[in-house]
Phi, psi and omega in degrees: 000134181285162178296328179296317180295316183293324180288338181277350180236092183300144176290128185297329181291341180265356187264151174240155177298131177284130180240170175303316180297321180294320179298319178291326177292326177299321176298315182297328179276352183075024181267120182300145183251131180252137178216135173227164177269148172215152184225002184211168184297307185296323178295316180297320180298314180293320177299319179297320178294330180281347176091021177301140180284317184227138172243124179257123170273091189274153175290356171302344176302332178303323182270314190271344179243315186266349174082016176289160179292325177211191185273352188297325182285351186296134183256166175299317182298321178295317179297314182297319179304312182285327177299317180299320179295315180296318181296331177288336183265327186251124182246347185248322182293153170287126185256125183238128178260134182272121180285125184283169182305133179067017173267352181215351186283328190277321190207134182295323180295317176297321180299317179296315180298316181292320177298321179298326179297325180298323180275313187288319184253323186276346179079017179278164177256343183199171176234161173236141174219159185260153172119162183257230187302332180292347179257002186301315181297318179295317179299316179301318181296318180292316179297321179295339175275002178089020184248118179295141184237130170259126178273175183208115181236167181095231175285111180250105189302333179290346177254027187303322181287322178294322182279349181079026179120183182274077186249147174302149183241164175070031185267350172246163188300319182294314179294322179295318178297318179298320179294319177300316179295317180298319180300317179294320179297317180294322176298315180293332178286344175120004178299140178269346179195169180224137167270131175245113187246129171052057174233162181303142182301321179298319180293317179298319178295320177299312180298316181299322180287335182273344185261152172273336181270154182287150174248146177237117185266143169224104188071032183233018176082183186269002183274000178279169180280345178198179183226148177222144171223159171282124188301322181292336172285313181302320183273354180071033178267318181274116188245002182299319169199158180233115178302149183302326187279358183280135168253125179271121179265352177203167178231067189288335178299319178296317180293322178295316178299318179301314182293318180295318178297318180295318177299313181301315180296318183291326175294315182295329183260009180062025177279340177231137001276153175266181181299327182288347179256009189240137175273134181239166175253156175291156180299322181296316180293324179294319178296320178297318179297317180298320179295319179296319180293322179297317178294315181292329177295322178294317178298321180297318180296321178295318180295322181296320179293323182294322179295320181290000000 
């Protein structure tokens, strides 16, 4: 094994569970924070083995896993189902559950109850929600209930219709100033970190420098305290569209199609399964079976004649 491979897979005996406090300490030390999305057990397990700091069970699962047009149809029950699977796979990363559309917007009390489900039933360590100053009261209520909150500013996908599509945000001075103010408000409301999505790199760096809590950028440049991507984009599995800010580290859709096509062809041509994929019986046992079947076949014929 190369030194590069061994350094990419931390020894589990040397690792500690990532906590909210540890993530904030990483910002103070200037140590970059890594976060990816996961929606199932095997992906979460592999991410944990790779040493990811944070795993987000994002409502992006609606698009990349469930096939919805956007994230709006995702329900609490769907989120909890996938959170439970991820929690079974990842034991070291900080686990964050994404609150789906209308699970926190209408009423603070409902928001607290729904946030609690992510920890109590879903096995998460924290929740994430979208929005700026209009969410401050809700964030305070959730934090006061003992639930860590990750904020989300910039391009907020649950507001896709209000924003007029998946467009970059904060590109004029007025919008940028509002985002800077919102970031400060969310920090004061109790958020332990912020996602900054699809905003100018200069603005993200400015916000990150003004805050005590860490920022995680997605399409926000290198000036954030950490980076996050949707795993299905990173792996090249989701092909409906690819955001400009995505870097593909693999092209698994192509590899999956190749494997599926090869399997289909081998089944159709009887090339699979081969002898090496088949369980066999000894010749003696097979002969015994044939004799038993022959005897039982004779008995069956006698019974059939008797019935008639």
